[in-house]
C-alpha positions as a Python dict, from the first residue, in 0.01 Angstrom:
ca = {
    (1, 'M'): (0, 0, 0),
    (2, 'R'): (55, 250, -285),
    (3, 'K'): (245, -10, -488),
    (4, 'L'): (-35, -258, -441),
    (5, 'L'): (-287, 4, -560),
    (6, 'Y'): (-79, 84, -869),
    (7, 'L'): (-42, -286, -944),
    (8, 'T'): (-415, -346, -908),
    (9, 'V'): (-504, -50, -1132),
    (10, 'S'): (-247, -153, -1392),
    (11, 'M'): (-374, -509, -1403),
    (12, 'A'): (-732, -389, -1434),
    (13, 'L'): (-635, -153, -1717),
    (14, 'I'): (-446, -428, -1900),
    (15, 'A'): (-742, -663, -1859),
    (16, 'A'): (-982, -397, -1991),
    (17, 'L'): (-762, -319, -2292),
    (18, 'T'): (-715, -689, -2367),
    (19, 'T'): (-1090, -749, -2351),
    (20, 'Y'): (-1156, -448, -2577),
    (21, 'A'): (-894, -562, -2829),
    (22, 'M'): (-1045, -911, -2839),
    (23, 'W'): (-1394, -765, -2881),
    (24, 'A'): (-1283, -530, -3158),
    (25, 'A'): (-1108, -811, -3345),
    (26, 'D'): (-1409, -1045, -3332),
    (27, 'R'): (-1613, -1031, -3655),
    (28, 'P'): (-1893, -1289, -3635),
    (29, 'T'): (-2104, -1347, -3944),
    (30, 'G'): (-2477, -1342, -3880),
    (31, 'L'): (-2763, -1498, -4073),
    (32, 'Y'): (-2806, -1347, -4420),
    (33, 'L'): (-3143, -1325, -4589),
    (34, 'S'): (-3185, -1099, -4890),
    (35, 'D'): (-3426, -1067, -5180),
    (36, 'L'): (-3237, -1157, -5499),
    (37, 'R'): (-3528, -1088, -5733),
    (38, 'I'): (-3521, -815, -5995),
    (39, 'D'): (-3778, -713, -6258),
    (40, 'V'): (-3733, -583, -6611),
    (41, 'A'): (-3889, -237, -6586),
    (42, 'V'): (-3803, -98, -6932),
    (43, 'D'): (-3692, -283, -7246),
    (44, 'Q'): (-3664, -28, -7522),
    (45, 'G'): (-3569, -89, -7884),
    (46, 'T'): (-3499, -395, -8095),
    (47, 'P'): (-3213, -641, -8042),
    (48, 'A'): (-2938, -601, -8300),
    (49, 'D'): (-2562, -650, -8321),
    (50, 'R'): (-2479, -303, -8184),
    (51, 'G'): (-2509, -396, -7818),
    (52, 'N'): (-2718, -240, -7543),
    (53, 'L'): (-2713, -18, -7237),
    (54, 'L'): (-2835, -201, -6927),
    (55, 'G'): (-2903, -6, -6609),
    (56, 'I'): (-2926, -205, -6286),
    (57, 'Q'): (-3115, -28, -6007),
    (58, 'P'): (-3039, -248, -5705),
    (59, 'E'): (-3218, -248, -5373),
    (60, 'L'): (-2947, -271, -5107),
    (61, 'F'): (-2924, -276, -4728),
    (62, 'P'): (-2636, -271, -4476),
    (63, 'T'): (-2631, -650, -4440),
    (64, 'D'): (-2566, -682, -4815),
    (65, 'Y'): (-2229, -522, -4741),
    (66, 'Q'): (-2134, -746, -4448),
    (67, 'S'): (-1885, -909, -4685),
    (68, 'P'): (-1788, -862, -5053),
    (69, 'E'): (-1910, -1217, -5110),
    (70, 'R'): (-2262, -1122, -5000),
    (71, 'L'): (-2272, -820, -5229),
    (72, 'H'): (-2138, -1033, -5514),
    (73, 'R'): (-2415, -1286, -5456),
    (74, 'K'): (-2684, -1021, -5490),
    (75, 'L'): (-2541, -837, -5789),
    (76, 'A'): (-2455, -1163, -5964),
    (77, 'A'): (-2817, -1274, -5917),
    (78, 'Y'): (-2932, -953, -6089),
    (79, 'L'): (-2691, -1010, -6377),
    (80, 'Q'): (-2794, -1374, -6407),
    (81, 'T'): (-3157, -1263, -6441),
    (82, 'A'): (-3050, -1024, -6718),
    (83, 'R'): (-2864, -1308, -6890),
    (84, 'D'): (-3168, -1535, -6863),
    (85, 'Q'): (-3377, -1259, -7024),
    (86, 'G'): (-3135, -1237, -7317),
    (87, 'L'): (-3009, -892, -7216),
    (88, 'L'): (-2636, -970, -7196),
    (89, 'N'): (-2394, -1000, -7486),
    (90, 'E'): (-2033, -908, -7563),
    (91, 'K'): (-2132, -550, -7645),
    (92, 'T'): (-2348, -492, -7336),
    (93, 'I'): (-2261, -197, -7113),
    (94, 'V'): (-2394, -247, -6759),
    (95, 'V'): (-2435, 64, -6542),
    (96, 'L'): (-2461, 55, -6161),
    (97, 'P'): (-2562, 348, -5936),
    (98, 'E'): (-2366, 609, -5747),
    (99, 'H'): (-2213, 502, -5413),
    (100, 'V'): (-2268, 131, -5474),
    (101, 'G'): (-1898, 98, -5390),
    (102, 'T'): (-1882, 357, -5113),
    (103, 'W'): (-2077, 136, -4872),
    (104, 'L'): (-1789, -113, -4879),
    (105, 'M'): (-1672, 101, -4587),
    (106, 'V'): (-1895, -111, -4359),
    (107, 'S'): (-1779, -449, -4491),
    (108, 'G'): (-1647, -699, -4239),
    (109, 'E'): (-1781, -524, -3931),
    (110, 'K'): (-1945, -641, -3610),
    (111, 'D'): (-2313, -733, -3589),
    (112, 'E'): (-2379, -428, -3370),
    (113, 'L'): (-2309, -200, -3667),
    (114, 'Y'): (-2562, -370, -3895),
    (115, 'Q'): (-2820, -381, -3616),
    (116, 'A'): (-2790, -7, -3541),
    (117, 'T'): (-3105, 200, -3576),
    (118, 'T'): (-2944, 520, -3707),
    (119, 'F'): (-2660, 604, -3943),
    (120, 'K'): (-2488, 801, -3667),
    (121, 'E'): (-2497, 502, -3435),
    (122, 'A'): (-2359, 278, -3711),
    (123, 'M'): (-2068, 515, -3772),
    (124, 'N'): (-1993, 520, -3398),
    (125, 'W'): (-1970, 140, -3405),
    (126, 'L'): (-1743, 165, -3712),
    (127, 'A'): (-1502, 392, -3525),
    (128, 'V'): (-1503, 208, -3192),
    (129, 'S'): (-1454, -128, -3367),
    (130, 'N'): (-1150, -1, -3558),
    (131, 'P'): (-978, 236, -3311),
    (132, 'L'): (-632, 246, -3467),
    (133, 'K'): (-759, 286, -3823),
    (134, 'F'): (-999, 559, -3714),
    (135, 'V'): (-734, 757, -3523),
    (136, 'R'): (-489, 736, -3813),
    (137, 'A'): (-759, 848, -4056),
    (138, 'L'): (-866, 1131, -3828),
    (139, 'I'): (-509, 1262, -3816),
    (140, 'G'): (-495, 1273, -4196),
    (141, 'A'): (-852, 1396, -4245),
    (142, 'E'): (-926, 1705, -4455),
    (143, 'G'): (-1221, 1938, -4507),
    (144, 'D'): (-1476, 2085, -4270),
    (145, 'S'): (-1610, 1752, -4148),
    (146, 'R'): (-1303, 1565, -4025),
    (147, 'I'): (-1497, 1286, -3856),
    (148, 'E'): (-1699, 1212, -4171),
    (149, 'D'): (-1375, 1224, -4371),
    (150, 'A'): (-1216, 977, -4128),
    (151, 'H'): (-1510, 736, -4158),
    (152, 'L'): (-1472, 733, -4535),
    (153, 'R'): (-1091, 724, -4534),
    (154, 'M'): (-1013, 473, -4258),
    (155, 'K'): (-1062, 159, -4468),
    (156, 'A'): (-987, 309, -4810),
    (157, 'K'): (-707, 69, -4906),
    (158, 'G'): (-924, -236, -4845),
    (159, 'M'): (-1223, -68, -5009),
    (160, 'A'): (-1026, -4, -5330),
    (161, 'K'): (-910, -366, -5338),
    (162, 'D'): (-1260, -504, -5276),
    (163, 'Y'): (-1413, -263, -5530),
    (164, 'Q'): (-1184, -380, -5809),
    (165, 'S'): (-1207, -747, -5713),
    (166, 'L'): (-1587, -739, -5688),
    (167, 'F'): (-1687, -525, -5985),
    (168, 'G'): (-1398, -623, -6210),
    (169, 'G'): (-1482, -984, -6124),
    (170, 'L'): (-1847, -935, -6221),
    (171, 'A'): (-1747, -778, -6553),
    (172, 'K'): (-1522, -1075, -6630),
    (173, 'E'): (-1769, -1335, -6500),
    (174, 'F'): (-2053, -1207, -6720),
    (175, 'H'): (-1825, -1085, -7002),
    (176, 'V'): (-1966, -731, -7011),
    (177, 'T'): (-1839, -376, -6986),
    (178, 'L'): (-1931, -253, -6637),
    (179, 'V'): (-1964, 105, -6512),
    (180, 'A'): (-1912, 29, -6143),
    (181, 'G'): (-2128, 309, -5999),
    (182, 'S'): (-1903, 513, -5774),
    (183, 'I'): (-1686, 487, -5464),
    (184, 'V'): (-1538, 755, -5237),
    (185, 'L'): (-1159, 719, -5209),
    (186, 'P'): (-860, 948, -5142),
    (187, 'E'): (-690, 1053, -5468),
    (188, 'P'): (-783, 736, -5663),
    (189, 'S'): (-588, 637, -5974),
    (190, 'V'): (-524, 329, -6185),
    (191, 'I'): (-158, 223, -6195),
    (192, 'D'): (-54, -80, -6400),
    (193, 'G'): (-412, -205, -6410),
    (194, 'T'): (-471, -174, -6035),
    (195, 'L'): (-689, 80, -5854),
    (196, 'K'): (-471, 264, -5600),
    (197, 'I'): (-538, 530, -5339),
    (198, 'G'): (-336, 838, -5249),
    (199, 'R'): (-299, 1053, -4938),
    (200, 'G'): (-495, 1359, -5047),
    (201, 'A'): (-857, 1464, -5055),
    (202, 'L'): (-1154, 1232, -5095),
    (203, 'F'): (-1316, 1210, -5438),
    (204, 'N'): (-1638, 1042, -5547),
    (205, 'S'): (-1516, 842, -5846),
    (206, 'S'): (-1633, 586, -6098),
    (207, 'V'): (-1430, 314, -6272),
    (208, 'V'): (-1525, 137, -6594),
    (209, 'F'): (-1421, -229, -6611),
    (210, 'G'): (-1378, -415, -6938),
    (211, 'R'): (-1481, -769, -7022),
    (212, 'D'): (-1140, -889, -6902),
    (213, 'G'): (-1213, -746, -6557),
    (214, 'L'): (-949, -473, -6583),
    (215, 'P'): (-1010, -96, -6551),
    (216, 'I'): (-1048, 101, -6872),
    (217, 'G'): (-872, 438, -6837),
    (218, 'Q'): (-858, 640, -6516),
    (219, 'P'): (-1132, 688, -6253),
    (220, 'Q'): (-1383, 958, -6340),
    (221, 'R'): (-1399, 1200, -6048),
    (222, 'Q'): (-1719, 1388, -5968),
    (223, 'M'): (-1707, 1760, -6039),
    (224, 'H'): (-2008, 1880, -5840),
    (225, 'P'): (-2074, 1688, -5515),
    (226, 'V'): (-2422, 1734, -5367),
    (227, 'F'): (-2510, 1930, -5054),
    (228, 'E'): (-2472, 1637, -4815),
    (229, 'Q'): (-2119, 1556, -4935),
    (230, 'Q'): (-1951, 1892, -4975),
    (231, 'D'): (-1797, 1899, -4626),
    (232, 'A'): (-1601, 1578, -4686),
    (233, 'I'): (-1582, 1513, -5061),
    (234, 'K'): (-1380, 1740, -5285),
    (235, 'A'): (-1496, 1859, -5625),
    (236, 'N'): (-1282, 1765, -5921),
    (237, 'G'): (-1131, 2107, -5982),
    (238, 'E'): (-965, 2005, -6307),
    (239, 'H'): (-1309, 1956, -6465),
    (240, 'T'): (-1176, 1675, -6684),
    (241, 'L'): (-1406, 1417, -6840),
    (242, 'N'): (-1286, 1078, -6952),
    (243, 'V'): (-1429, 904, -7258),
    (244, 'V'): (-1342, 538, -7305),
    (245, 'D'): (-1376, 297, -7595),
    (246, 'T'): (-1614, 5, -7546),
    (247, 'P'): (-1741, -264, -7786),
    (248, 'A'): (-2069, -67, -7813),
    (249, 'G'): (-1909, 274, -7875),
    (250, 'R'): (-1735, 560, -7698),
    (251, 'L'): (-1865, 606, -7344),
    (252, 'G'): (-1864, 904, -7108),
    (253, 'V'): (-1957, 894, -6738),
    (254, 'L'): (-2124, 1182, -6550),
    (255, 'I'): (-2159, 1113, -6179),
    (256, 'G'): (-2481, 1231, -6018),
    (257, 'S'): (-2551, 1601, -6057),
    (258, 'D'): (-2259, 1638, -6301),
    (259, 'S'): (-2532, 1544, -6551),
    (260, 'W'): (-2703, 1879, -6482),
    (261, 'Y'): (-2434, 2092, -6647),
    (262, 'P'): (-2467, 2159, -7024),
    (263, 'D'): (-2094, 2225, -7059),
    (264, 'N'): (-2020, 1866, -6960),
    (265, 'Y'): (-2213, 1739, -7262),
    (266, 'R'): (-2018, 1973, -7489),
    (267, 'K'): (-1695, 1831, -7347),
    (268, 'L'): (-1818, 1478, -7414),
    (269, 'D'): (-1910, 1580, -7770),
    (270, 'T'): (-1557, 1706, -7837),
    (271, 'Q'): (-1434, 1355, -7750),
    (272, 'Q'): (-1696, 1190, -7975),
    (273, 'A'): (-1884, 1027, -7688),
    (274, 'Q'): (-2172, 821, -7825),
    (275, 'L'): (-2308, 690, -7496),
    (276, 'V'): (-2360, 856, -7156),
    (277, 'A'): (-2381, 671, -6824),
    (278, 'V'): (-2507, 855, -6515),
    (279, 'P'): (-2465, 669, -6184),
    (280, 'A'): (-2685, 864, -5940),
    (281, 'F'): (-2819, 875, -5586),
    (282, 'V'): (-3093, 1082, -5419),
    (283, 'A'): (-3105, 1068, -5039),
    (284, 'G'): (-3427, 1068, -4840),
    (285, 'R'): (-3739, 862, -4887),
    (286, 'G'): (-3998, 1065, -5075),
    (287, 'S'): (-3751, 1333, -5184),
    (288, 'W'): (-3807, 1247, -5553),
    (289, 'D'): (-4144, 1421, -5537),
    (290, 'Q'): (-4034, 1713, -5322),
    (291, 'P'): (-3933, 2055, -5462),
    (292, 'W'): (-3596, 2062, -5635),
    (293, 'R'): (-3332, 2237, -5422),
    (294, 'G'): (-3137, 2384, -5713),
    (295, 'Y'): (-2773, 2362, -5810),
    (296, 'K'): (-2525, 2244, -5551),
    (297, 'D'): (-2250, 2503, -5588),
    (298, 'S'): (-2174, 2852, -5710),
    (299, 'S'): (-2116, 2747, -6071),
    (300, 'T'): (-2479, 2755, -6178),
    (301, 'P'): (-2489, 2739, -6560),
    (302, 'G'): (-2593, 3069, -6713),
    (303, 'S'): (-2782, 2888, -6988),
    (304, 'V'): (-3020, 2719, -6742),
    (305, 'S'): (-3319, 2927, -6636),
    (306, 'L'): (-3467, 2665, -6404),
    (307, 'K'): (-3488, 2783, -6043),
    (308, 'A'): (-3505, 2596, -5715),
    (309, 'G'): (-3858, 2502, -5610),
    (310, 'E'): (-4015, 2540, -5956),
    (311, 'I'): (-4040, 2167, -6020),
    (312, 'S'): (-3989, 1845, -5827),
    (313, 'E'): (-3656, 1671, -5773),
    (314, 'G'): (-3751, 1397, -6016),
    (315, 'Q'): (-3862, 1640, -6286),
    (316, 'A'): (-3534, 1828, -6248),
    (317, 'W'): (-3325, 1515, -6299),
    (318, 'Q'): (-3509, 1436, -6621),
    (319, 'R'): (-3517, 1791, -6755),
    (320, 'L'): (-3151, 1870, -6681),
    (321, 'N'): (-3020, 1544, -6825),
    (322, 'L'): (-2938, 1635, -7183),
    (323, 'S'): (-2825, 1294, -7311),
    (324, 'T'): (-2932, 1253, -7679),
    (325, 'Q'): (-3098, 1597, -7684),
    (326, 'A'): (-2943, 1763, -7989),
    (327, 'P'): (-2783, 2010, -8025),
    (328, 'A'): (-2690, 2003, -7655),
    (329, 'S'): (-2564, 1645, -7680),
    (330, 'Q'): (-2460, 1436, -7979),
    (331, 'A'): (-2480, 1109, -7784),
    (332, 'I'): (-2711, 843, -7926),
    (333, 'A'): (-2811, 689, -7592),
    (334, 'G'): (-2786, 733, -7218),
    (335, 'V'): (-2894, 576, -6891),
    (336, 'S'): (-2935, 724, -6542),
    (337, 'V'): (-2938, 468, -6260),
    (338, 'F'): (-3025, 539, -5896),
    (339, 'L'): (-2930, 348, -5583),
    (340, 'R'): (-3232, 229, -5386),
    (341, 'G'): (-3261, 74, -5043),
    (342, 'Q'): (-3247, 168, -4677),
    (343, 'F'): (-2927, 234, -4482),
    (344, 'W'): (-3035, 255, -4120),
    (345, 'D'): (-3252, 568, -4088),
    (346, 'Q'): (-3141, 701, -4427),
    (347, 'G'): (-3380, 619, -4708),
    (348, 'S'): (-3331, 677, -5078),
    (349, 'A'): (-3528, 793, -5379),
    (350, 'G'): (-3482, 813, -5753),
    (351, 'Q'): (-3647, 648, -6052),
    (352, 'S'): (-3401, 532, -6313),
    (353, 'F'): (-3453, 623, -6678),
    (354, 'L'): (-3316, 567, -7028),
    (355, 'S'): (-3246, 835, -7288),
    (356, 'S'): (-3289, 782, -7662),
    (357, 'N'): (-3382, 1008, -7954),
    (358, 'G'): (-3433, 1303, -7722),
    (359, 'Q'): (-3681, 1114, -7503),
    (360, 'H'): (-3662, 966, -7153),
    (361, 'F'): (-3811, 625, -7076),
    (362, 'V'): (-3878, 611, -6703),
    (363, 'D'): (-3931, 328, -6458),
    (364, 'G'): (-4262, 423, -6297),
    (365, 'K'): (-4223, 220, -5978),
    (366, 'A'): (-4064, 385, -5677),
    (367, 'R'): (-3928, 76, -5502),
    (368, 'G'): (-3764, -257, -5579),
    (369, 'A'): (-3471, -379, -5786),
    (370, 'R'): (-3515, -294, -6153),
    (371, 'L'): (-3351, -362, -6491),
    (372, 'L'): (-3370, -95, -6761),
    (373, 'N'): (-3250, -198, -7106),
    (374, 'L'): (-3194, 3, -7422),
    (375, 'W'): (-3096, -171, -7745),
    (376, 'L'): (-2859, 42, -7953),
}
């Protein structure tokens, strides 16, 4: 009788595990409907032979990330609109927003994830649909939030491959220099022209792709992650800034709130940076008009007298960005681009803007996909 019980339990367990494995492996592709329209919000300056800075503020949703092909379709539609408007040439530098690559973590998942109502529920589906990857990532996780680390780390190898294929492919397809927003990866580096991951801490990083689709230089790692990321994403302790040569001039990238630190502009000046790209992201619908929460870490610049709560979040982003504001910055032009859209219950804010001659030219609309162009 005991043997029969053991046999019955074992068979039931095997059947349950087999069913779960088959369920986890199944990745059906649902119906995809997405708005591919984008408007030209700002077109500043006069066309010449010096090129232009083109910020693309996309409006993205979880289903846009169901496959790299879907995301390519949307971003390529934006770039095609820019081409049709005469905004692309061999000296164009296209800038995408912060974390546009990070959401590749949800690519290729089950419909239940995209249909979730909250971010927490979506991450639970991510873990339960990839049990082995999640457990391995959890074992190697670092920081105070090991589960969040594991969510970001578990598909990092595939994310790095998709990131380079997608954004490098867009740069080559449209023959532009492309600042590919940012992506969170463990110890990212470019080796022999290929973006690779390491085994260490997670960094929020940006890669610039040339017109041939290959990375230019090494990934720029963020120095000052925001409040929401500090438990999982490590600050770039080396405080190094990369400046790369492009057909339009020497380009520096400051990720998000790295653009709030005057010393970063001085470092770019020492490397003769002429252009500044700021991929950015502000979480929370309506947060752009709420009181600014101040600097994100203990290294508050002594030269900045602005205090938390004195102005709004949006006003702080524009006031603290010093691109083209001599003598703080010797750059001739800059662009700050924000990610917009809705990821489950997590909204976004941010109004992209251009910087030229010490002035900011702001997109006044809060929602929708937008193009912001500055002729150099």
